[in-house]
C-alpha positions as a Markdown table, in Angstrom:
| # | Residue | x | y | z |
|---|---|---|---|---|
| 1 | Unk | -36.7 | -2.3 | 18.6 |
| 2 | Unk | -35.8 | 1.1 | 17.2 |
| 3 | Unk | -33.7 | 1.6 | 14.0 |
| 4 | Unk | -30.8 | 2.9 | 16.1 |
| 5 | Unk | -30.9 | -0.3 | 18.3 |
| 6 | Unk | -31.0 | -2.5 | 15.1 |
| 7 | Unk | -28.0 | -0.6 | 13.7 |
| 8 | Unk | -26.1 | -1.1 | 16.9 |
| 9 | Unk | -26.9 | -4.8 | 17.0 |
| 10 | Unk | -25.9 | -5.2 | 13.4 |
| 11 | Unk | -22.6 | -3.5 | 13.9 |
| 12 | Unk | -21.9 | -5.8 | 16.9 |
| 13 | Unk | -22.6 | -8.8 | 14.8 |
| 14 | Unk | -20.3 | -7.5 | 12.0 |
| 15 | Unk | -17.6 | -6.8 | 14.6 |
| 16 | Unk | -18.0 | -10.4 | 16.0 |
| 17 | Unk | -17.8 | -11.8 | 12.5 |
| 18 | Unk | -14.6 | -9.9 | 11.8 |
| 19 | Unk | -13.1 | -11.1 | 15.1 |
| 20 | Unk | -14.0 | -14.7 | 14.2 |
| 21 | Unk | -12.5 | -14.4 | 10.7 |
| 22 | Unk | -9.4 | -13.1 | 12.3 |
| 23 | Unk | -9.2 | -16.1 | 14.6 |
| 24 | Unk | -9.8 | -18.4 | 11.7 |
| 25 | Unk | -7.0 | -16.8 | 9.6 |
| 26 | Unk | -4.6 | -17.3 | 12.5 |
| 27 | Unk | -5.6 | -20.9 | 12.8 |
| 28 | Unk | -5.0 | -21.4 | 9.1 |
| 29 | Unk | -1.7 | -19.7 | 9.3 |
| 30 | Unk | -0.6 | -22.0 | 12.1 |
| 31 | Unk | -1.8 | -25.0 | 10.2 |
| 32 | Unk | 0.0 | -24.0 | 7.0 |
| 33 | Unk | 2.8 | -22.1 | 8.7 |
| 34 | Unk | 5.7 | -24.3 | 7.6 |
| 35 | Unk | 6.2 | -22.3 | 4.3 |
| 36 | Unk | 3.6 | -24.1 | 2.4 |
| 37 | Unk | 1.2 | -22.3 | 0.1 |
| 38 | Unk | -2.4 | -22.1 | 1.4 |
| 39 | Unk | -5.1 | -23.6 | -0.7 |
| 40 | Unk | -6.7 | -20.8 | -2.8 |
| 41 | Unk | -3.8 | -18.5 | -2.4 |
| 42 | Unk | -1.8 | -17.3 | -5.3 |
| 43 | Unk | 1.6 | -19.0 | -5.8 |
| 44 | Unk | 4.6 | -16.8 | -6.1 |
| 45 | Unk | 5.4 | -15.5 | -9.5 |
| 46 | Unk | 8.1 | -17.7 | -11.1 |
| 47 | Unk | 11.3 | -15.8 | -11.8 |
| 48 | Unk | 11.9 | -15.0 | -15.4 |
| 49 | Unk | 14.9 | -16.5 | -17.1 |
| 50 | Unk | 17.6 | -14.2 | -18.2 |
| 51 | Unk | 17.3 | -13.3 | -21.8 |
| 52 | Unk | 20.1 | -14.2 | -24.2 |
| 53 | Unk | 20.7 | -12.1 | -27.3 |
| 54 | Unk | 21.3 | -14.2 | -30.5 |
| 55 | Unk | 23.4 | -12.3 | -33.0 |
| 56 | Unk | 22.1 | -11.7 | -36.6 |
| 57 | Unk | 25.4 | -12.6 | -38.1 |
| 58 | Unk | 25.4 | -15.8 | -40.2 |
| 59 | Unk | 27.0 | -19.0 | -38.9 |
| 60 | Unk | 30.2 | -20.3 | -40.3 |
| 61 | Unk | 29.4 | -22.7 | -43.2 |
| 62 | Unk | 32.1 | -25.1 | -41.8 |
| 63 | Unk | 29.6 | -25.9 | -39.0 |
| 64 | Unk | 27.4 | -27.7 | -41.6 |
| 65 | Unk | 30.1 | -29.8 | -43.3 |
| 66 | Unk | 29.3 | -33.5 | -43.4 |
| 67 | Unk | 25.8 | -32.9 | -42.0 |
| 68 | Unk | 22.7 | -34.7 | -43.3 |
| 69 | Unk | 19.7 | -33.0 | -44.6 |
| 70 | Unk | 17.1 | -33.8 | -42.0 |
| 71 | Unk | 14.6 | -36.3 | -43.4 |
| 72 | Unk | 16.5 | -36.7 | -46.7 |
| 73 | Unk | 19.4 | -38.7 | -45.6 |
| 74 | Unk | 23.0 | -38.2 | -46.6 |
| 75 | Unk | 23.9 | -35.9 | -49.4 |
| 76 | Unk | 25.6 | -38.5 | -51.5 |
| 77 | Unk | 22.6 | -40.9 | -51.4 |
| 78 | Unk | 19.1 | -40.5 | -52.8 |
| 79 | Unk | 15.9 | -40.7 | -50.8 |
| 80 | Unk | 13.8 | -43.9 | -51.2 |
């Protein structure tokens, strides 16, 4: 078999392989066609939440009236 004949035969095998892969992809798409993600495929990027800007201005001290110091109990009592 000449080198040209070998190259032609190899190209035919590559073309056949590509055709079979195409058929396989179609079969997989039909199997997973109901909107499900195929195994091994990348999931869709999750949408990023909308960013909320928090102002640098201090909070009103009245918000903290009658609050306990976390882990220390009420202000008018001492810790054990």
